[in-house]
LUMPATOR-345013 format. One line per 8 residues: number of its first residue (from 1); their letters; for each residue x, y, z of C-alpha. Coordinates in steps of 0.2 Angstrom, whole numbers, plus 5000, padded with zeros to 4 digits. Layout:
NUM) a) X Y Z | ... .
***
This chain:
1) maegasgl) 5148 5352 5047 | 5134 5360 5038 | 5118 5354 5037 | 5115 5350 5057 | 5115 5366 5067 | 5114 5358 5082 | 5131 5346 5077 | 5119 5331 5083 .
9) fglppgvd) 5117 5321 5070 | 5112 5300 5069 | 5112 5285 5059 | 5095 5272 5063 | 5097 5255 5070 | 5101 5243 5055 | 5113 5252 5047 | 5133 5248 5043 .
17) fpaelvag) 5136 5261 5056 | 5155 5261 5053 | 5153 5262 5032 | 5141 5275 5035 | 5151 5284 5046 | 5166 5285 5034 | 5152 5287 5019 | 5145 5302 5028 .
25) lrsrmagk) 5163 5310 5031 | 5170 5308 5015 | 5154 5317 5009 | 5157 5330 5019 | 5175 5332 5014 | 5174 5331 4996 | 5178 5343 4984 | 5191 5347 4997 .
33) ppeamarv) 5207 5342 4995 | 5216 5325 5001 | 5227 5332 5015 | 5210 5340 5023 | 5205 5322 5029 | 5223 5321 5039 | 5216 5337 5049 | 5201 5328 5052 .
41) tlvlntqr) 5201 5324 5071 | 5187 5307 5073 | 5184 5299 5091 | 5177 5284 5093 | 5172 5273 5108 | 5181 5254 5105 | 5194 5248 5097 | 5186 5237 5087 .
49) mrrrvtei) 5177 5249 5079 | 5194 5259 5075 | 5199 5245 5067 | 5184 5244 5055 | 5184 5264 5051 | 5202 5261 5045 | 5199 5247 5033 | 5185 5254 5027 .
57) lteagcgf) 5194 5269 5022 | 5208 5261 5017 | 5200 5249 5005 | 5196 5265 4995 | 5214 5265 4990 | 5228 5278 4996 | 5225 5292 5004 | 5225 5302 5022 .
65) lprlllvt) 5218 5297 5035 | 5210 5309 5049 | 5218 5309 5066 | 5209 5292 5073 | 5205 5293 5094 | 5197 5282 5106 | 5187 5293 5121 | 5200 5283 5133 .
73) eigtgpea) 5215 5291 5122 | 5208 5311 5125 | 5223 5317 5136 | 5235 5307 5133 | 5244 5316 5119 | 5257 5328 5123 | 5245 5340 5129 | 5242 5328 5143 .
81) galptais) 5262 5335 5152 | 5251 5346 5164 | 5240 5334 5170 | 5247 5323 5185 | 5248 5303 5182 | 5233 5293 5186 | 5234 5279 5201 | 5238 5262 5195 .
89) plqrrldl) 5218 5254 5199 | 5226 5239 5209 | 5236 5252 5217 | 5218 5261 5221 | 5212 5245 5225 | 5223 5240 5238 | 5222 5257 5246 | 5204 5255 5250 .
97) avlldrlt) 5207 5237 5256 | 5217 5242 5270 | 5203 5256 5273 | 5191 5243 5274 | 5201 5232 5285 | 5204 5244 5296 | 5184 5247 5295 | 5178 5229 5298 .
105) rsdaalfp) 5190 5227 5312 | 5183 5242 5322 | 5164 5237 5318 | 5165 5218 5312 | 5146 5220 5310 | 5147 5230 5296 | 5155 5220 5283 | 5160 5203 5282 .
113) qgslfdla) 5178 5202 5283 | 5178 5187 5267 | 5173 5201 5256 | 5188 5213 5259 | 5194 5215 5239 | 5176 5214 5233 | 5170 5229 5243 | 5186 5237 5239 .
121) dslaglid) 5180 5233 5221 | 5164 5241 5221 | 5170 5255 5232 | 5184 5258 5216 | 5169 5255 5206 | 5160 5269 5216 | 5173 5283 5216 | 5178 5280 5196 .
129) emqgeavp) 5158 5284 5195 | 5159 5298 5206 | 5172 5307 5197 | 5164 5303 5179 | 5149 5311 5185 | 5158 5325 5192 | 5150 5320 5209 | 5160 5327 5225 .
137) pariaaln) 5160 5319 5242 | 5152 5333 5249 | 5135 5329 5241 | 5135 5311 5246 | 5137 5318 5266 | 5123 5329 5262 | 5113 5317 5258 | 5097 5313 5269 .
145) vadhsahw) 5097 5298 5275 | 5085 5298 5292 | 5072 5291 5280 | 5083 5276 5279 | 5091 5262 5288 | 5104 5264 5299 | 5115 5253 5287 | 5113 5267 5274 .
153) artqaflg) 5119 5280 5288 | 5135 5270 5292 | 5140 5266 5273 | 5139 5286 5274 | 5150 5291 5287 | 5161 5278 5280 | 5162 5287 5262 | 5167 5303 5272 .
161) ivaealqg) 5182 5295 5280 | 5187 5287 5262 | 5187 5302 5255 | 5196 5312 5267 | 5209 5300 5269 | 5211 5300 5247 | 5214 5318 5246 | 5228 5322 5239 .
169) dapdaear) 5233 5309 5233 | 5236 5304 5212 | 5220 5306 5203 | 5211 5288 5196 | 5210 5284 5179 | 5191 5292 5177 | 5196 5306 5187 | 5212 5310 5175 .
177) qrlaveal) 5201 5307 5160 | 5188 5320 5168 | 5202 5333 5170 | 5209 5330 5154 | 5191 5334 5145 | 5188 5348 5154 | 5205 5354 5148 | 5203 5351 5132 .
185) iarwraap) 5185 5360 5134 | 5194 5375 5141 | 5206 5376 5127 | 5192 5375 5115 | 5183 5390 5123 | 5200 5401 5121 | 5202 5396 5102 | 5189 5383 5095 .
193) ptepviva) 5198 5372 5083 | 5196 5377 5064 | 5198 5358 5059 | 5183 5344 5061 | 5181 5338 5075 | 5168 5322 5076 | 5163 5310 5090 | 5155 5295 5085 .
201) gstgsrgt) 5147 5277 5090 | 5144 5282 5108 | 5129 5286 5117 | 5135 5299 5131 | 5132 5286 5145 | 5145 5292 5156 | 5145 5306 5163 | 5164 5312 5155 .
209) tallmqav) 5159 5306 5139 | 5143 5315 5137 | 5152 5330 5145 | 5163 5328 5128 | 5148 5325 5116 | 5140 5341 5122 | 5156 5352 5120 | 5160 5344 5102 .
217) arlpsgav) 5142 5347 5098 | 5145 5364 5104 | 5161 5369 5091 | 5157 5377 5073 | 5165 5362 5065 | 5161 5348 5077 | 5149 5334 5074 | 5143 5320 5086 .
225) vlpgfdfd) 5135 5305 5077 | 5126 5296 5088 | 5123 5277 5084 | 5105 5268 5083 | 5097 5282 5085 | 5077 5280 5083 | 5070 5294 5071 | 5052 5283 5072 .
233) lpdavwag) 5052 5288 5091 | 5035 5300 5094 | 5038 5318 5101 | 5025 5311 5117 | 5036 5297 5121 | 5053 5307 5120 | 5044 5318 5133 | 5039 5305 5144 .
241) mgdaltae) 5058 5300 5147 | 5062 5316 5159 | 5061 5304 5174 | 5077 5293 5176 | 5068 5281 5190 | 5058 5276 5176 | 5064 5277 5158 | 5083 5274 5164 .
249) dhpqfrfr) 5081 5257 5155 | 5073 5262 5139 | 5086 5262 5124 | 5085 5278 5120 | 5086 5288 5138 | 5104 5292 5136 | 5100 5302 5121 | 5087 5312 5127 .
257) rlldgldl) 5099 5316 5143 | 5111 5320 5131 | 5100 5332 5123 | 5094 5339 5138 | 5112 5345 5141 | 5112 5352 5125 | 5094 5364 5126 | 5088 5353 5112 .
265) gpaavarw) 5074 5342 5107 | 5074 5325 5097 | 5070 5337 5083 | 5087 5344 5083 | 5095 5327 5077 | 5100 5326 5059 | 5102 5311 5046 | 5121 5308 5044 .
273) taarpada) 5118 5300 5030 | 5101 5296 5018 | 5105 5277 5021 | 5093 5268 5027 | 5091 5251 5039 | 5089 5235 5033 | 5069 5236 5036 | 5062 5252 5042 .
281) ernrlisl) 5047 5243 5045 | 5053 5232 5057 | 5062 5245 5066 | 5044 5253 5070 | 5041 5235 5076 | 5054 5236 5087 | 5053 5251 5095 | 5037 5249 5097 .
289) slrpapvt) 5038 5234 5107 | 5052 5244 5118 | 5042 5259 5123 | 5042 5263 5141 | 5033 5254 5152 | 5019 5267 5159 | 5015 5270 5141 | 5012 5253 5132 .
297) dqwltdgp) 4994 5256 5131 | 5001 5263 5115 | 5001 5247 5108 | 4983 5248 5106 | 4981 5263 5097 | 5000 5264 5087 | 5000 5245 5084 | 4987 5245 5070 .
305) alpdlmep) 4995 5258 5061 | 5010 5246 5059 | 5010 5237 5044 | 5008 5218 5040 | 5021 5210 5051 | 5024 5196 5039 | 5035 5205 5028 | 5047 5215 5041 .
313) trnvtlie) 5047 5198 5050 | 5052 5186 5035 | 5071 5186 5040 | 5068 5183 5058 | 5071 5170 5065 | 5067 5166 5084 | 5076 5149 5092 | 5067 5144 5108 .
321) apseraea) 5080 5128 5112 | 5074 5113 5125 | 5093 5117 5134 | 5108 5126 5132 | 5117 5113 5121 | 5103 5112 5108 | 5103 5131 5107 | 5124 5131 5104 .
329) taialilr) 5123 5118 5091 | 5107 5125 5083 | 5118 5143 5083 | 5134 5134 5076 | 5124 5125 5062 | 5118 5143 5054 | 5136 5149 5059 | 5141 5134 5046 .
337) eaaetgtr) 5129 5137 5034 | 5135 5154 5034 | 5153 5150 5032 | 5147 5138 5016 | 5138 5153 5009 | 5150 5165 5011 | 5138 5175 5021 | 5146 5188 5035 .
345) aalispdr) 5137 5181 5051 | 5139 5187 5071 | 5135 5181 5086 | 5130 5192 5098 | 5128 5188 5117 | 5134 5193 5132 | 5135 5176 5139 | 5154 5169 5136 .
353) nltrrvaa) 5147 5151 5141 | 5136 5151 5126 | 5149 5157 5114 | 5161 5146 5122 | 5149 5130 5118 | 5147 5138 5100 | 5165 5137 5096 | 5167 5121 5104 .
361) vldrwgir) 5153 5114 5091 | 5161 5124 5077 | 5177 5117 5079 | 5171 5100 5074 | 5170 5107 5055 | 5187 5116 5058 | 5177 5133 5059 | 5185 5144 5072 .
369) pddsaghp) 5176 5160 5074 | 5185 5178 5076 | 5182 5181 5095 | 5181 5199 5100 | 5183 5196 5118 | 5197 5181 5116 | 5197 5172 5134 | 5201 5175 5151 .
377) lalsapgr) 5217 5176 5156 | 5213 5168 5173 | 5209 5152 5162 | 5223 5152 5152 | 5237 5140 5154 | 5249 5151 5162 | 5235 5161 5174 | 5229 5143 5179 .
385) llrhvadl) 5247 5138 5184 | 5247 5155 5193 | 5232 5151 5203 | 5238 5134 5205 | 5254 5138 5214 | 5244 5151 5223 | 5233 5139 5231 | 5249 5129 5236 .
393) fgrkltse) 5250 5141 5250 | 5247 5141 5268 | 5241 5123 5268 | 5245 5105 5267 | 5251 5098 5250 | 5238 5085 5243 | 5243 5073 5232 | 5228 5079 5220 .
401) alltvlkh) 5237 5097 5224 | 5255 5091 5217 | 5247 5081 5203 | 5237 5095 5197 | 5252 5106 5195 | 5264 5093 5189 | 5252 5089 5174 | 5249 5107 5170 .
409) plafsgtg) 5256 5110 5150 | 5267 5121 5158 | 5276 5111 5172 | 5294 5107 5166 | 5292 5117 5150 | 5308 5116 5145 | 5320 5104 5141 | 5316 5085 5147 .
417) rgrhlmlt) 5297 5089 5148 | 5295 5069 5140 | 5306 5062 5155 | 5293 5074 5166 | 5275 5066 5159 | 5285 5048 5163 | 5289 5051 5179 | 5272 5062 5185 .
425) relelhir) 5264 5046 5179 | 5274 5033 5188 | 5272 5045 5203 | 5252 5045 5202 | 5253 5027 5201 | 5263 5026 5217 | 5251 5037 5226 | 5237 5031 5221 .
433) rngpafpd) 5241 5014 5226 | 5253 5018 5243 | 5248 5036 5247 | 5252 5047 5258 | 5237 5058 5258 | 5249 5072 5259 | 5264 5070 5252 | 5280 5080 5256 .
441) antlttwv) 5299 5082 5252 | 5302 5067 5260 | 5290 5056 5251 | 5297 5061 5233 | 5315 5057 5242 | 5311 5041 5247 | 5302 5037 5231 | 5316 5042 5221 .
449) aarnseha) 5325 5031 5231 | 5318 5015 5228 | 5321 5020 5208 | 5340 5022 5209 | 5337 5037 5194 | 5349 5051 5191 | 5335 5060 5180 | 5324 5055 5194 .
457) avwaevla) 5333 5062 5208 | 5336 5079 5199 | 5316 5079 5197 | 5314 5074 5216 | 5325 5088 5221 | 5318 5102 5209 | 5300 5099 5214 | 5304 5097 5233 .
465) gavtghen) 5310 5115 5231 | 5298 5121 5221 | 5280 5113 5229 | 5282 5107 5247 | 5286 5116 5262 | 5270 5128 5257 | 5260 5125 5273 | 5266 5136 5287 .
473) vsnmalpa) 5265 5152 5273 | 5256 5164 5287 | 5251 5181 5284 | 5262 5192 5275 | 5263 5210 5265 | 5260 5208 5246 | 5277 5210 5240 | 5283 5194 5249 .
481) hvlrlrtv) 5267 5184 5241 | 5271 5192 5226 | 5290 5185 5227 | 5286 5169 5232 | 5273 5164 5219 | 5284 5170 5205 | 5297 5161 5212 | 5289 5146 5214 .
489) aealargf) 5279 5147 5197 | 5295 5152 5188 | 5305 5135 5195 | 5289 5123 5191 | 5288 5132 5174 | 5310 5130 5170 | 5311 5112 5177 | 5327 5104 5173 .
497) easgagel) 5335 5120 5166 | 5349 5129 5178 | 5339 5146 5173 | 5324 5155 5165 | 5306 5150 5166 | 5301 5140 5153 | 5288 5144 5141 | 5278 5151 5155 .
505) wqkeagie) 5280 5171 5151 | 5280 5166 5131 | 5264 5170 5118 | 5250 5182 5120 | 5244 5175 5137 | 5259 5172 5144 | 5267 5191 5141 | 5250 5196 5149 .
513) alavmnel) 5251 5185 5164 | 5270 5193 5166 | 5261 5210 5164 | 5251 5206 5179 | 5264 5201 5188 | 5274 5218 5185 | 5259 5226 5190 | 5259 5217 5206 .
521) eaitdpgl) 5279 5219 5210 | 5276 5238 5207 | 5264 5240 5219 | 5267 5251 5234 | 5265 5240 5249 | 5250 5248 5258 | 5253 5240 5273 | 5239 5225 5274 .
529) llspaqfa) 5246 5209 5280 | 5237 5197 5268 | 5235 5175 5272 | 5237 5165 5260 | 5218 5164 5254 | 5215 5182 5254 | 5233 5183 5243 | 5226 5169 5232 .
537) sllanvlq) 5207 5178 5229 | 5216 5196 5226 | 5226 5186 5211 | 5211 5177 5204 | 5202 5196 5204 | 5219 5201 5196 | 5219 5189 5183 | 5201 5192 5177 .
545) rdvreavl) 5205 5200 5161 | 5204 5195 5145 | 5217 5191 5133 | 5215 5188 5114 | 5228 5175 5107 | 5234 5174 5087 | 5223 5162 5080 | 5217 5159 5060 .
553) ahpgimvw) 5200 5163 5063 | 5187 5163 5048 | 5186 5181 5041 | 5166 5179 5041 | 5162 5173 5057 | 5162 5183 5072 | 5157 5180 5090 | 5155 5199 5096 .
561) gtlearvq) 5150 5207 5115 | 5134 5217 5115 | 5142 5232 5113 | 5149 5229 5097 | 5132 5227 5091 | 5134 5245 5085 | 5150 5241 5074 | 5137 5230 5064 .
569) gadlvilg) 5143 5227 5046 | 5136 5208 5046 | 5123 5200 5035 | 5116 5188 5048 | 5116 5192 5066 | 5113 5179 5080 | 5106 5186 5095 | 5109 5171 5109 .
577) glnegvwp) 5106 5170 5126 | 5089 5180 5126 | 5085 5178 5144 | 5081 5187 5159 | 5098 5187 5170 | 5108 5184 5156 | 5102 5197 5143 | 5100 5210 5153 .
585) aqpppdpw) 5110 5204 5165 | 5104 5208 5184 | 5113 5224 5189 | 5125 5219 5203 | 5121 5222 5221 | 5127 5241 5230 | 5132 5239 5247 | 5137 5256 5246 .
593) lnrqmrke) 5122 5267 5241 | 5102 5262 5237 | 5094 5265 5222 | 5084 5283 5227 | 5101 5290 5236 | 5110 5288 5220 | 5097 5298 5208 | 5097 5313 5224 .
601) aglllper) 5115 5312 5220 | 5117 5311 5202 | 5125 5295 5200 | 5119 5282 5186 | 5105 5270 5193 | 5106 5250 5191 | 5095 5252 5178 | 5108 5262 5166 .
609) riglsahd) 5115 5243 5163 | 5099 5238 5156 | 5095 5253 5145 | 5112 5250 5137 | 5108 5234 5134 | 5092 5238 5128 | 5100 5251 5115 | 5112 5235 5109 .
617) yqqaiaaq) 5099 5226 5107 | 5089 5236 5097 | 5105 5239 5085 | 5107 5222 5084 | 5088 5215 5081 | 5089 5228 5065 | 5100 5217 5056 | 5096 5212 5037 .
625) rvvisrpl) 5093 5195 5044 | 5093 5191 5063 | 5090 5174 5073 | 5084 5177 5091 | 5088 5162 5102 | 5087 5156 5121 | 5086 5141 5130 | 5069 5136 5137 .
633) rnadaetv) 5080 5127 5154 | 5096 5131 5159 | 5105 5117 5169 | 5095 5121 5185 | 5077 5127 5182 | 5066 5135 5169 | 5071 5151 5162 | 5061 5168 5159 .
641) psrwlnrl) 5063 5176 5142 | 5071 5192 5140 | 5060 5207 5144 | 5062 5213 5126 | 5058 5197 5119 | 5043 5195 5130 | 5037 5211 5124 | 5040 5209 5106 .
649) tnlmegle) 5032 5189 5107 | 5016 5198 5116 | 5014 5214 5105 | 5013 5202 5090 | 5003 5190 5097 | 4990 5204 5101 | 4993 5210 5082 | 4982 5199 5075 .
657) vrsgkaal) 4974 5210 5062 | 4992 5216 5055 | 4995 5195 5054 | 5007 5199 5069 | 5001 5180 5078 | 5004 5171 5061 | 5021 5180 5058 | 5027 5174 5075 .
665) akmrarge) 5023 5157 5073 | 5032 5158 5055 | 5048 5165 5065 | 5044 5150 5078 | 5045 5138 5065 | 5061 5141 5055 | 5067 5140 5074 | 5060 5123 5076 .
673) dwlalaaa) 5070 5116 5057 | 5086 5123 5066 | 5081 5113 5079 | 5079 5098 5070 | 5095 5101 5060 | 5102 5101 5077 | 5093 5086 5084 | 5100 5076 5070 .
681) veapfakv) 5118 5082 5071 | 5117 5075 5089 | 5107 5059 5085 | 5119 5043 5084 | 5123 5039 5066 | 5114 5020 5069 | 5103 5017 5081 | 5111 5007 5095 .
689) epaprpsp) 5103 4994 5103 | 5105 4991 5124 | 5117 4981 5129 | 5114 4963 5134 | 5114 4958 5151 | 5133 4950 5150 | 5135 4935 5155 | 5155 4930 5146 .
697) rppvaarp) 5161 4913 5145 | 5180 4913 5145 | 5190 4898 5139 | 5191 4885 5155 | 5212 4890 5156 | 5210 4906 5158 | 5198 4905 5174 | 5206 4911 5191 .
705) aklsltri) 5214 4896 5198 | 5214 4903 5216 | 5201 4916 5226 | 5200 4922 5243 | 5188 4918 5256 | 5180 4936 5254 | 5180 4933 5235 | 5168 4920 5236 .
713) etlirdpy) 5155 4927 5239 | 5159 4942 5226 | 5158 4925 5215 | 5140 4922 5221 | 5132 4939 5219 | 5142 4945 5205 | 5152 4935 5195 | 5157 4947 5181 .
721) aiyagyil) 5166 4955 5195 | 5177 4941 5195 | 5177 4939 5178 | 5184 4959 5176 | 5196 4957 5190 | 5205 4940 5188 | 5203 4939 5170 | 5203 4953 5160 .
729) rlrklnpl) 5214 4960 5176 | 5206 4975 5178 | 5208 4986 5194 | 5202 5002 5200 | 5212 5013 5204 | 5212 5021 5221 | 5205 5039 5223 | 5218 5052 5218 .
737) rpepdprl) 5212 5062 5234 | 5212 5049 5249 | 5197 5051 5260 | 5194 5042 5278 | 5182 5030 5269 | 5174 5013 5276 | 5190 5004 5269 | 5203 5012 5279 .
745) rgevlhev) 5191 5011 5294 | 5191 4993 5292 | 5210 4993 5290 | 5214 5001 5307 | 5200 4990 5315 | 5208 4974 5310 | 5227 4983 5314 | 5221 4990 5331 .
753) lehfvers) 5212 4975 5337 | 5228 4961 5330 | 5240 4971 5341 | 5227 4971 5356 | 5223 4952 5354 | 5245 4950 5352 | 5251 4960 5368 | 5237 4954 5378 .
761) ktepptra) 5244 4937 5378 | 5260 4945 5390 | 5251 4961 5396 | 5234 4963 5406 | 5219 4966 5393 | 5216 4984 5399 | 5206 4999 5392 | 5223 5007 5393 .
769) lligitdd) 5232 4997 5380 | 5219 4996 5369 | 5216 5013 5368 | 5235 5017 5370 | 5237 5006 5353 | 5221 5014 5345 | 5229 5031 5345 | 5245 5023 5338 .
777) vlgrkvaw) 5238 5018 5323 | 5227 5032 5320 | 5244 5043 5322 | 5252 5031 5309 | 5237 5028 5296 | 5225 5042 5298 | 5230 5058 5291 | 5215 5067 5296 .
785) psaravwr) 5213 5077 5314 | 5194 5075 5311 | 5192 5056 5308 | 5206 5050 5319 | 5193 5060 5332 | 5179 5051 5326 | 5184 5036 5325 | 5195 5034 5342 .
793) arlaraad) 5178 5041 5349 | 5170 5027 5342 | 5181 5014 5347 | 5182 5020 5365 | 5164 5019 5366 | 5164 4998 5361 | 5182 4996 5371 | 5172 4988 5388 .
801) afiafstg) 5161 4978 5380 | 5175 4972 5365 | 5187 4967 5382 | 5173 4959 5390 | 5170 4949 5374 | 5188 4946 5369 | 5193 4938 5385 | 5177 4929 5388 .
809) tggipvev) 5177 4917 5372 | 5182 4903 5383 | 5197 4901 5372 | 5216 4905 5370 | 5221 4915 5353 | 5232 4903 5345 | 5231 4913 5327 | 5229 4930 5322 .
817) etegsitl) 5228 4937 5306 | 5237 4921 5297 | 5235 4917 5280 | 5230 4898 5275 | 5226 4888 5261 | 5218 4873 5253 | 5219 4865 5237 | 5202 4857 5228 .
825) eefdftlf) 5212 4844 5217 | 5200 4841 5205 | 5197 4856 5199 | 5215 4862 5202 | 5209 4876 5211 | 5215 4885 5227 | 5205 4895 5241 | 5215 4905 5254 .
833) gtpdridl) 5211 4916 5267 | 5214 4926 5285 | 5203 4924 5300 | 5205 4940 5310 | 5207 4929 5324 | 5207 4908 5328 | 5204 4904 5347 | 5209 4886 5354 .
841) mpdgtlhl) 5193 4881 5365 | 5195 4869 5379 | 5188 4856 5372 | 5201 4855 5356 | 5189 4863 5345 | 5190 4880 5335 | 5182 4899 5335 | 5185 4908 5322 .
849) idyktgap) 5181 4927 5323 | 5180 4940 5310 | 5179 4959 5313 | 5167 4970 5305 | 5166 4988 5306 | 5148 4988 5299 | 5133 4976 5303 | 5139 4959 5302 .
857) pseeqqkv) 5128 4948 5291 | 5114 4939 5299 | 5113 4918 5300 | 5102 4917 5285 | 5114 4927 5275 | 5128 4915 5281 | 5118 4903 5276 | 5117 4909 5256 .
865) fakqllla) 5131 4923 5254 | 5142 4928 5266 | 5152 4911 5269 | 5169 4919 5274 | 5170 4910 5290 | 5159 4895 5286 | 5171 4891 5273 | 5187 4896 5284 .
873) aamaengg) 5180 4884 5297 | 5180 4869 5280 | 5198 4873 5277 | 5203 4871 5297 | 5194 4855 5297 | 5202 4850 5281 | 5221 4856 5286 | 5221 4873 5279 .
881) faklgptp) 5230 4879 5293 | 5246 4870 5292 | 5251 4878 5314 | 5233 4869 5317 | 5233 4855 5307 | 5216 4847 5304 | 5206 4852 5316 | 5185 4852 5320 .
889) vskisyvg) 5176 4870 5322 | 5163 4870 5333 | 5160 4890 5333 | 5161 4906 5322 | 5159 4923 5328 | 5156 4941 5318 | 5160 4955 5328 | 5154 4972 5323 .
897) vkddlkiv) 5164 4984 5330 | 5151 5002 5332 | 5147 5012 5344 | 5143 4997 5353 | 5148 4978 5348 | 5136 4967 5340 | 5141 4949 5339 | 5132 4937 5328 .
905) etslerea) 5139 4920 5336 | 5135 4905 5327 | 5137 4886 5334 | 5144 4872 5318 | 5140 4855 5316 | 5150 4845 5307 | 5136 4841 5295 | 5136 4859 5292 .
913) vaevwagl) 5153 4862 5287 | 5153 4847 5277 | 5139 4853 5269 | 5147 4871 5264 | 5163 4861 5260 | 5153 4851 5247 | 5145 4866 5242 | 5160 4875 5238 .
921) hrligaya) 5166 4861 5225 | 5147 4862 5218 | 5151 4882 5213 | 5168 4879 5208 | 5166 4865 5198 | 5151 4875 5191 | 5163 4888 5185 | 5174 4875 5180 .
929) rksqgyts) 5164 4871 5166 | 5163 4881 5148 | 5144 4883 5149 | 5144 4893 5165 | 5146 4911 5162 | 5150 4927 5173 | 5135 4935 5175 | 5134 4953 5180 .
937) rramfetn) 5125 4957 5197 | 5119 4941 5199 | 5112 4943 5218 | 5116 4958 5223 | 5115 4962 5243 | 5105 4978 5237 | 5100 4984 5218 | 5108 5003 5221 .
945) fasdydhl) 5125 4994 5226 | 5137 5001 5216 | 5150 4989 5206 | 5167 4994 5199 | 5164 4985 5185 | 5146 4993 5181 | 5151 5006 5167 | 5161 4990 5158 .
953) arfgewdl) 5144 4979 5162 | 5133 4994 5153 | 5122 4993 5168 | 5109 5004 5164 | 5106 4999 5147 | 5099 4985 5155 | 5091 4980 5170 | 5090 4963 5185 .
961) shtpkped) 5074 4957 5176 | 5084 4953 5160 | 5089 4938 5156 | 5107 4935 5154 | 5115 4932 5138 | 5132 4920 5137 | 5144 4923 5126 | 5162 4915 5124 .
969) vg) 5175 4927 5123 | 5194 4925 5123 .
***
């Protein structure tokens, strides 16, 4: 292609690469017949680049298009018939997993068994890289590891075993790609093509691609167009990038290696077109800031040669946001302005969390960006359903897991979904109130039987067959796991219908999920038995692919990955998330070869990823208008700015003679303006005053006419809870995931001791009797084996002391868990309650006993707040227990049953009981008046105690030092 004798061309950072690529192609095809364009082969690096090149070519009107290929499509045409078919990547990973499984079983210290599939993925990546870089296994085997730790010697030996085991297998996709390129180059040597062949947009970072680019550059009619080639880089810097260990993280290093392969220098790279970058002086500044670390002393010599930096940076904005949320909001505001002004804008970031936050903020204004990456299949509706179903296998079904799949949008997605949602809601309320913690088919059928509904019966039958009975799934072969997963997922999605799979396999995400399932079904069984947990891990790994769904996106607002920075074509580019560890990301750990071994073998160093990211950064920051953003803090701690941003700011700070410091201040000031707008967007529309401490005063007629003994203490300590629970009738739902909490422990203790006292009337009160009752109650009420063991041991330790107390009270148990009640006639108010035990003493008085799983209240607490037994005594003396009649009470006892027995015993005088009775009248009388409000958190035992109604009372906007504000309600 004419003026480039070497066949190498470049375009500087900051130009619209696809547009200039087409412009240069058209200029070279000028004067030739129209059909000549159809004989040009144009090899591009990404699908988006191909789409954009096609758009630009067709905008000029009707005409012939060149043959447009992707680098990965070399060898997929008719000429590829002689090449062997590549093995499925998933099949290869499973084959490697088998080898790894055998290794870890023979030497468990080498690799953890739980990381089987992660290791298989990394090993498959290493094999792909070896094939792409033409590194034979013999070279790895020949590495001298004498100076390395024993770990690397073992991995070297294992890699030899793997290489031997894979001999004769079908090639991987990377190996087949290499074979295709080598076969193509052999044909070109025999018969060089007479028509133009152009490779454009690739940096040659992989060995196979670099091999193709070198071959094309040597063709008489070949051309390689390099993106983001730095024509400003001095020859001395090019010459200093010979060592990969020190230079691989430089953005231009890949071009240096490509030139070395052609025995050329940077002067051999011609300009593809005469197009100038958006700001050539800014490119010089960026190029200087990115000099390799050993020669950054050149800042002192080359920095003063830069022009005044106010003009090159006038279109650059630096946002240093206080948080990730503020960063996303500021970026969204910039994109909103771009949409309103018709500016073509792109957000470029490797941080998918940031791009999702930005998309969520843009959704406020009805702007949906064109996201090139789509979203992960694992997070789509079909992907989530498949993962939830896989998690059911090999474990007991919990109420949480059951409702998770029932509430999924694809559950019962055929006809009758409305009925399904109604029944799901009713079942959830039933399970929250009544349990069990681990529902099964019997739970569903029992619940349905009480409803007497035909639809509910069919619904329960479908569920019982789909989501129950999987707890006994053990280690199985992959095909068995896949069959079970697909059967259950389709049955759940099908719902009431007789066949089909509802909407499970519909739309883009469903089609991609079905392709995954078909791929799993097509796998040749490698003979690996997978546990349910291992299969769930494998499935999650396989679902880690992106899917693009058809959405009506804004045509001028784009979200790109860093690779697409070279596509350019945007007037405004936002570089988001420029923090170390994000952009660039940290290289992943390599369990197979260390850095030095990689260099000796001729493999790519970990810094390669950083160098590629640096190249993407260099191209993106060269756009016409640029916004650089980073959060100063993430969810965990303060962040560290990206090394490239750090270099840029440090360089500008030191270039005061070129207004660098002032220009940087202007960049930050423009960012502060956007952050101020973001803060205004997030601020409430009007200043909201903190809520006062509530003390509602409902009508007297609406106030509760009856309360239990235990609720009197609540009325004293937190009257607002009585107002919310008994007047507003708000009740806290039980948790969806039941746990062995103090409430359940109290229920179990009371039932155990109640049965023990009752049976002690006819049986000897022995330790064996108490432990037997404990085992029975725990078996029925507590579904968690660990909790059963702990609670049994705790009660066993206190058993002897409790038996001694129970048989030594001196009285005879006459009432156990029997409810009594009494009415205060003047207030039309009823007090009711159930003491755990009432003993009749020899002198005809009563002894009231209450069991506690925690610490019993002290006598001082009983006088003011904990009046449960004192009020029960007052009830007994006033005839509140019908079977006993009015009987004096001589003693009350609180018994704390923990690892030992703690008893708080109080002897009563009639005057004390009368005072309690009078106090109750005063308390109820106060709340029988309209002027008395139900104050929130009036006298809590602990200030950090969490009430069920703190959110309703807006506690936190006020504290206990605030005066309550009475307010008439209702």
